[in-house]
C-alpha angles and dihedrals in degrees: 000000000000120000120247120241090257091052092049091049092049091051091049093049093048092049092051095051089078114088135169091290091051098254140059139181127224122226123188116198137158115222133177120276088246093054092049091050091048091052091049093049093048092049091051091046093053095037096239137114120270088249092054091046092051091047091050093049093049093047092049092048092049091050089054091049092049091053088058096048119087110249091244091055096051094087089056088052091053090047090055094247122133108234 
């Protein structure tokens, strides 16, 4: 019997949760048209996917934040607690 649209979508989403590390996590977010266009342009500029661009920007921003946090407060940051 043929799968319904919902079943096909569920299969697709499950299949795409696996990344190079063996697991992924889905985020669903609505951003402005301008932000979406900026992300697309940056990804094209750097020759990467939008996902890779977003991951690079978040990692770079976190590195900057960690440099500003006192070493003793970094564990609180990783625990999601505001020092």
